[in-house]
N, C-alpha and C positions, 0 to 999 in steps of 0.2 A: 504494500500500500504506500501511497505517497501523499498523505494528507493528514492534517491535524483537525480533529473534530471535538468540539466542546459542547457539553450540555450545561445550560445555565438556567437558574430560576428567574422568575420575572423581575425580581428586585436586584439581581446581580449587578455589581458596579464595575467589574473588570473581567477580562479574559486573560488566561495565562497559557503560554505555549512553551512546550519543552524545547530547549535548544539542543543542537546536535553538532557533532564533529564531522566535517566533510571527509568523504573517502574519495579516492582519485578517479573512479571510472565514470563519473558524469551523470549520476542520477540521484534524486532525493528520495531514496527508498526507506522511509522510516517506519512504514507499516504500523499505523496507529491501530492496534488491535486490542482490545479484546482481552481483558484480563479477568479480574475477579468480580463475582456477583456479591452485592451487599446482602448480609444476613439480617434483613429487616422486613417488616410487613408493609411499610408505608413509605412512599416517596412521591414527591410532586415535582415534575419537571415540565416546564411550560414552553420552552423554546430551545431550538438548536441553532448553533452558529458555526460556520466554517471559517477558519482563519488560515491564511496562506502566508508563507514567508519566502521572499525573494532571496537569491544568492547574496545580495548586499545586506541582508538582515532586516530589511524593511518588512512590515506586516500589513496585510490587507484583511479587513474584517467584512464578511458578507452579511447580508440582511438576516435578521433573526426570523426563523420559521416556527410556527406553532406546531407542537407535537403532543403526543399523549403517552400514557404509561399503561402497563398492564402487569399483573402479578402472575408468575409461573412458578409452581412448586414453592410458594411462600416467599419468593424473591421478586422484587420489582425489576421490570425491564423497560427501557425506552423503546417505543415502537414507532417506526416511520415507514413510509412506503416510497421508494425511489421513483422519481418521475423519469420517463424516457427523455433522453437528451435531444435537443433540436438538431436538425440535420444541416444547419448552415455551416459553411467552411470556416475554420478557425483562423485567427491571426497567427502570424509566424510565432512558433514557440521558442522558448529559451531552454537550452539543454539543462537538465536537472542533475543535482549532485546527491548521491546516496549518503546518508548520514547515520551515525549511531547516536542514540540519545545520551544527553548528559546524565550523570548518576543521580542528580537531584530531580525528582519528579515534580510536575506542576501541582499546585496546592489543590486545585479542583478541576479535574478533567475527566472526560469519558471518551474512550476510543471506539470508533465505529466498527460494527461487526456485521457481516452478512451471515445469517444463519437460517436453518430450516427448523421450525418448531416441531418437535416430535409429536406433540399432542394433537396436531392438526395436519390434515393432508395438504394444506396450502402453506408453502414456505413464507416466512416473514423476515423483515429486515430489522435487526435490533441492535442496541448498544448497551453494554454494561455500564453501571453508574460510577464505577471507579476504575482506574487503570494505572499501573506503573510499567506497562509494557512499552517497548520501543515504539515511537510514533514517526509518522511520515509527514514532512512539510513540503508541499508542492510549490513549484514555480508557476504562477498563473500565466497561462498562454492566451486566455480570452476572458471576457467579462462573464461568460456563462458556459456551462458544459457544452461541448460540441462533439459531433462525430468527426473524426479526422479521415479525410479521403487521401489515400496515398497518391503521390505525384511522381515517385521514383520509377523510371523505366524498369521493365523486367530485366533482371541480371541473368545472363545465360552463360553457363559453363559448357562448352562444346562436348566434353567427354562425359557429361552427366546424362543418364537416361531418365526420362520422365514416365510416369505411369498415369493412365487415364483414370485410375481408381486407386484408393488407398490400398497399400500392400504391406505385409509384415516386413520388418527390417531384419537383416541377417548380420548386422554389425557385431563386432567383437564385444564380449562382456568386459566390464571394468576390471582393473587389476585386483580390487578388493573382493571379498567373497560375499558381502552382504548387499541388501537393497538400500540400506540406510545412507542418507546424505546429509550434508551440512548447508544450511541457508545462512549466509553471513553478509555483513558489511565490512568488517575489519578482518582481513586475512591473517593478521598477527595472532588472533585468538585461536586459529585453527590448530596451532601446534599442540594444544592440549589433547587433541585426539590422535596424535601420532602413535602408531602401534596398534590401534584398534582394528581388529580384523572385520568388524561389522560395518565400518565406514568405508564406502567405496567411491563416493562422488561428492561434488560440492557445486554450488552456484551462488551468485550474488546479485541477481536481478540486473546484471550488466553483461557486457560482451567481452570484457577482459578481466583477468584474474585479480589485478591490483594487489599483488603480493605473491606469496609462495605457498603452494599446496604441500601438505604433508605427503611423505612417500606413499605411493600406492593409491592416492586419491585423485580421481579424474575430475577436471574442471569442465563444466558444461556451460557454454555461452548462451545468453538469452538476448533476443531482440525484444526489448521492453515494450515499445510502441511504434507508432509510425510518424512521429514528429521528426523534423529534420535532424535534431540532435541524436536521435536513436538510429536513424537509417543511414546517415552520411558515412559512417565508418563500419557499418555492419559487415559488409562483404569482406573487407580486409580483416576484421576481427574473427569472422567465422572461419576464413581460410587459415588464419594463424592458430585458432583453436583446434581445428582438425589436424593441422600439421603437428601440434603438440600432444595429440593423443585423444582428443575429444571424440566420442563415438555418437554423440547426439547433439541436437540443437533445440532450444526452447523458444516457442513463439510467445506472443504478447501476454503481459501481466494484467490479469483481471480486466479485459476489454469490456466486460459487462458492467463495470463500475465507473460512474462518471468522474470519480476522483483518481482513477487509475488510467489505464491505456485508453479507455473511453472510445470504443469503436462499435459500430453496428456490425452485425454478422456479414453483410455484403461487403462493407469496406474492409473488414478483417480478412475476408476471403481474397479480395483483390491484393491486399498487402502481403498475404501469405504466399500467393502465387508468384509475386514479384521477388520476394526476399527469402523465402524458405524453400520453395519448390526447386530452385536450382541445385540444391544439395541432396535431392532425393537419390538414393542409391549410394551416397557417400557417407551418410550419417542417418541415425534414427531421428525422424522429425516428429516433434512433440507439439500437440495442439496448443492454442491459447489456453492459459490457466484461468478457469472461471471460479467465481465465488460460489457459496452455497446459498445465495439469496433467492428470494421468490421471483416468479415470473414478472417481467421479462428477463430477469437476470438468471444466473446459475445454469441449471441443466436445460432450461428453456432456450437460453441464448446459445448454449452449446449445440443443441439439436438444430437450431436455425443455421448456425455456422456450418455444420456438417453438410446440410442440404445445399447451402450457397456455394461451398468450396468444391465445385465440380472440377475434376481433374487434379485435385490436390492429393499429394501423398501424405497421409497422416498415419504415422506408425504407432503412436501412443497418445493418450489423452491426459492432460494435466488438470488436477482438481485441487481446490482449497476448501478447508473445512474448519469452522469455528462455531461450535454449538454446544458448549458445556462439556462435561466430562463423562457423558453417557457412551460407554463403549458399544453397547448394542445399537444405539442410534448411528454411531459412526459406521459400523459394519453395514447396516441397512442402507445408509446413504451411498456408500461405495458400490453396492450392488446396483442401485439405481443409476449411478454415474457410468458404470460399465455398460449397461444397456443403452443409455443415452448416447454414449460414444461409439456405438456400433460394435460392441464387444471387442474393443481394442484394449490393450494393456493400459493400466492406470499408473500415472506418476502423481503422487500426492505431494505436491511441492510446498504446501504450507498446511499445517494443522497444529492445533494447540488446545489444551484443556485448561480451565481455570482452577482455582483452589490452591491449597497448600502444597508444599513440595511433596509430601507423602501422598496426597490425593492425585497429583499429576503423575507420580511414579506408578501408582496403582493403575491408572488409565493407560499409561505408556506400556507397561509390562503386558497388559492384556492385548491391546491393539497391535503392538509390534509382533507378538507371537502369532496373532491371526494374519497379519500382512505377510510375514515371512513364510507362512504356510499356504497362502492363497496365491494360486498361479497367476491370476490376472492383475495382481498388484506387483508392478515391476520395480518401482523405486518410490522412496518417500523421504521427506525431510521435515523434522519438527521445527516449529518457529520459536526461536532462532538462536544462532550462536552470538551471544552478546554478554557483556560483563554483568553478572547477576542472574543470567538465564542460561543454563547449561554449563557456563564457566564462571569462575571467580578469579579475575586476573588472568594468569597464564595456566591455571590448573582447572580440571574438571570439578564441578561441585557435585552434590549428591544426585541431583537430577541428571546432570551431564554424564555421570558414571553409569547410571541406569541406561541412558540412551546409547552410550558407547559400547556397553558390554552385555546387556540383558539378552538372554536367549529367547 
């Protein structure tokens, strides 16, 4: 995610935004997610406000929007329904820079979450009422969310064969033995996982490593979106990644979310053909990573993209999941995602449970055992490698040790 979302009461007098430290690969991937649920029966939240931060540190505060709340299992949740983005062309965007949050959290903030409510057959878009998770600060490219239409010509590699329909990849397996991966902003923190036989790959929402991988860990480049800053160096970065051992390439980050890549299915299909399809047969091509938000987001968006992307080679489907610590709901949702993606292997490139360290460890232990034993789950990465989350300084913390070694 690349946005900071704040929930405020009607009488709130100020808004606080977490600051972050820039990482070198050119995106503001702070991922304002989704942390802990309040253990209380009553909460009143009347407005939501989006705050954006430019690279120079300046802030822009959007208009307050009325929202509502509901209580699920005794805990209050902020409930909003995302509106479809307009289809006008955007103003030229400014490349964004991925950042890691400062250790001191904002006094009052709530990170946006796309979730599917287990108790209902219709997914909803919710946000927890408190968070100390890493947050994302976007660089505003336009005054309102827009669909981005790609303008880059199709890049053709003469020796690459294209398929008129999605086909399975036969690329080599990563050097590590497990499906587990590392989602990171700061490559320096990855050294804590050196020697873990379960960790086989890593990505950073960007197209270059921006540091050093631990031995045996494969770096997977991502084309985050279709603004100029994402596309301009993509082919050079993809070629470099493949030369250095990458066996896969990741497409857009949450195009179904207006604060992320923000693409309609048709625009995403056009951009995929221009920028991902040239590498068919040379790497496993992974679909755009969708949220688990309700329609038109999430699996609804994914199905529309699969229909629109005629002639695309899509070897695997990327999924994000933030919906509490219910392991049964996690497994059920992944089964739905597998069907929505045309029975292609799943890459769960972001997922996270709320709660205490012990509660997260319990959730992780169960779902990792299930994913490792489930043939259609190909790779997964817990959100995320950051100081205080999986690691403490240069060493694994208790949760990180569970992730790195649990069978």
